[in-house]
N, C-alpha and C positions, 0 to 999 in steps of 0.2 A: 178644437183639437180632437183627434180620434184616439181611441183606446183599443189596444189588442190584448188578448189573453192567451197565454200558451196552453196547449193541450198536454195531458199526461201521456206522451207518446210511448212510454214503456208499458202501458197497460191499456190495450185496446178496449177492454170492457168498461173502462172508466171514461173513455173519450166522449161518448154520446152524452152522458150526464154532465160532464164538465162543459161541453159546448152549449147544452141547454141552459146551464146556470149562467154562463157568460152572456148568452143572449138575453135571458131574463133580467140580468143585472144592467143591461143597456150597453154592453160593449159593442164596438163596431166590427171587430174581426176576431177570429181565433187563428192561431198559428201553430205549426208543427215544425220542430227543428229537426235537422238531419245531423246528428252527432253519432249516437250509438244505434239509432233506429231509423227506419224508412219513414219519410214524412207524409207519404200519400195515403196509406191505409187509415191512419187516424183522422185525416180530413174527410175521407169517404164516410166513416162512421158519423162524423160531425155533420156532414151534409144532409144525411137522412134524419137527423135528430133536430134540425133547426130550420128556420124559415127566412131569417133576415141577415145574420152575420156573414161577412166575407170570410173566405177560407183560403189561407195563405201558407204555402211551404216557406219556411224562414231559416235557411233557403235550401232548395234542392241543388246538389252539386251537379253541374251541367255536363262537363266533358266526359265522364264515364258513361253517359247515357246519350244515345242518338236523339236529336230533336224530334224524330218521328215517335220515339218511345214516350218522351215527355208529352208530345202532342196528344197521343192516345189517352194517357192518364188524365191530362188536363181536360180534354173534351168530355170524358165520361163524368168526372166530378162536376164540371160546369153544367152538364145537362141535368144530372140528378139533383143539383142544388138550385136549378132554375136560374143560372147565370151569376153565381156568387163566387166563382173560383178566380183567384189571382195567381198567375204563374210566377213563383218566386225562384230566381236562379242565382247561383254564385259560382265563381271559378275555382274556389279553394286556392291553395298555394302550390308551388312547384313540387315540393317534397311529397305532399299527399297525392297529387296526381300521378307522379312517376312511381312512387314507392308503395303507396297504399292501394291505389286503383290500377296501377300498371297501364297508364295512358300517357301519351306524349304531352309535353308542355311546350306549346307553340303559340307565340303572339296572343296571350290570353285576352286582352281587350278587343283586338280586332276579331278574334275568333268568337268571342261571346257576342259581339255585335252581330256577326253573321248568324249565330245561333238564334238570336231573337228575330232577325229578319226572316230566317227560314221557317221558324215557327209561325210567323204571321202568314207566310205564303201557304203553309199547310192548312192553317185555319181558314183562309179565304177559299182555298180549293174545296174544302169540305162544306163550307157554308154557302158559297155562291155557285159552285160548279166550275169556277175558274180553273183553267189548265194549270197543273202543278209544274212550274218551271223556274226553280230557284237555282241560279248558277253563281256560286261564290268561289273564293279562293280555298276555303276550308270545308264548305258544305255544298253539296249538289243534290237536288231532289227533282226528279222529272217523271216518276212513275206513280200513278195512282189510278187504280181501276175501281169500278163500282163494287167489286167484291171486297175491297179493303177500305173503302171510304165509309165512315160512320154516318155521313150525310148531315144535312143542315139541322140546326136547332131552333132557328128563329129567335136567337138571343144575340145581344152584343158579344163580339168576340172577347175572349178572356184578356184582361189587362196583363201586362208583363212587368214584373219588378226585378231589378238587378241589385245585387250587393256590390258595393264599390268602395275602394280604399284610395288607390292612387289616382293621379290626374287623368291618365288615359282612360281608366275604367269609368271614372265619374263623367267625363265628357262623352264617352260612348253611351252611358246610361241616359244622359240628357238627350242624346240624338235619337236613340232607337227605342227606349223603354218608356213606360208610363209611371214608373216609381223607382226610387233608389233607396236602398237600405244602407245606412251609414254604419261604419265600424263603431263599436262601443268606445274605442280609445279615441275620444274626441272631446273637446271642450266647447263651451259656447263661443268663445272668441275664434277658435279654429274653424268651426262651422260657419260663423258669420263672415269672417274676413278671408278665408281661404277656399272653403268648399262651395259655398253658395255662389260666389262670383264665377267659379269654374263652371258650375251648372248653368248659371244664367246666360253665359256667353253662347253655349251650344243649344240651349232651349230656344233662344231668340233666333239663332241661325236656322233651326228646324221649324220655325213658325209655331213654337209652343210657349207656354207660360207656366209659372208656378201654380196658377189656378187649377190646372189639370194635371199637374205632375206632383206626385206625393213624395215627401221626404220623411223617412222614419228612422228611428234609432239615434245614434250619435251620442251615446253616454249611458250612464247607469242610473237606476232608481233604487234607493234603499228605504224601505218603509215597513210599517207594522203598527200594531195597536198601541205599543208603548216604546219608551226609549231603549229598553234593553233589546227588543226585537230589531229596532232600527239600527242600533249599534252593531248587532251581530251581522245584519245584512251589509252594513257599511264595511265591516272587516273583510267580508267575502269580496266586495268590490275593490277594496284596497289591494288584495292579492292580484285581482285581475289587472288593475292599473300597473302594478309592478311587473306582472308577467308580460303584458303587451309592451310596456315601456322598456323592457330589456331588448326588444327587437330594433336593431339600428334603423330599419326602414321607416319606423314610426316616430323617430326621434324629433321630427319637425314639429310635432305637437308640443313636446317639452320645450324645444327651442323658442317657440313663439312666446312662451311664458317665462323665458329666462332661466329655465332649470334644466338645460341640456346636460349639465354635469351629472344630474341624477340618472339620466338615461345611460350615460357612459358607465357609471357605477353599477347599474343594474345589469348591463350587458356583461361586464366583467364577472359579476356574481353568478350569472347564469352559466357562463363558461366553466366556472368552478363547481357547478352543481349545487349552489347554495340557494335552492328554490325556497326552502322553508324560512329563510331569513330575509328574503327580498321585500316582503310587504312592510316590514318594520322601517324600511328606508323611505317610505312614502309618507310625508307629513300631512297633517290634517288640511292645511291650506292648499296643498296640491290635490289631495283627494277631493276636496270640495269643487275643484275646477271640473271634475269629471262626473260628479254624483249629485243628484237631487236627493237629499235625505231628510225625512220628516215623518212623524206619525201621520196616520190617516187624516186627522183633523187639519193638519197644516200642509199636507202633501200638495193639494192643488196650487197653493201659493208658491211652494218650492219648485214645482214643475214649471209654472209660468215664468219664474225668475230664471230658471236654467234653460228651458226649451222654448219659451213663448216667442213667436215671430220667426223662428228659424227652423222648426220641425213641425210636421203635421200630425204624426202618429207616434205615440209612446207605448211601450209594452209594460204591462203591469201584472204582478202576481200578488194575490192576497194570502195571508197566513191561514192555514187550516182553522176552521172554527170562526172565522170572521163573520159577524152577523150580516144577513142579506141587506139590511137597511144601510149599514156602513159601506158595503161594497157599492150599492147603487148610488148613494149620495156622493161617494168619492169619485166614481166614474162620471156622474153628471156634472160635478164641479170642474173636472178636468176638461170635459167636452165643451164647457162654456168659455174656455180660453180661445181667443181668436186665432184663426189659421187661414193661410192663403189658399189651401187646397179646397176645392169645391166639388170635386168628383172627376172620375176618369172620362176622357173623351170616348164617345160611343164609336 
């Protein structure tokens, strides 16, 4: 199993040191989220400070940016990192696209599929000199002159990861991407019985397999050096489960476990603005469906029980002041958990 570590994206000056520490600790990747901050600049600092770890936006919101803009940013970081950049893309939801980014919301799964295909066409153009001629329903690219081409790198083209929640987006990711990032509102049973079969069908149709297709995410991890820290992290996860569980579109996860009535209750509470009281409605047995929670000593076993055999990469954060030996031993023990993913296709 692979381990990724999040960068402190709010503080660019801290990103290089954090990335070096993650690499020294043995992590496989560093990630940069796009919530309040841009994800690309932190990864650029990380690229120059490291030699081995993969660099992944987790995830960049696609539709407000042209594929050509993403391609330029990806190409530069990929070159300066000597081939370690993974393009992480997500669609976000309708309200954010229309009301926060002021871009249209049109057929998100089909559109993001074309987005990925057009990125690959741009990359091939720059690397091989192939004429740029991508013609889709939503994206069209046919102009690239030497003045604007950054030129070949002599590296494998950047892999592309997609965030996916619904069936159409999951199937699209299997068809066109190299990796899928699952939503945190997922349980082991849900990933195993619902999500993986969806992915498997389209991977097979595309001539691909889980050996070269990475699955990451799909739940929460609550950990720390002692039970008090673990409990505090678990309470944050409890709120997230309640928050996501209040969304009717996600209720199928609750339904699978026979607690759909909890989702109905949480939806009603959200409409009444009772956000601060919702977490208390999520009992421990439901929380444990979503969360691997344990101290560092017991965390590898908890992660194997929760994620083993269904997910290839988990994201981990260590409490400030955690000794280096503890970080390294924990990461190494997690990496010893068997995983189907063996690496991206060149």
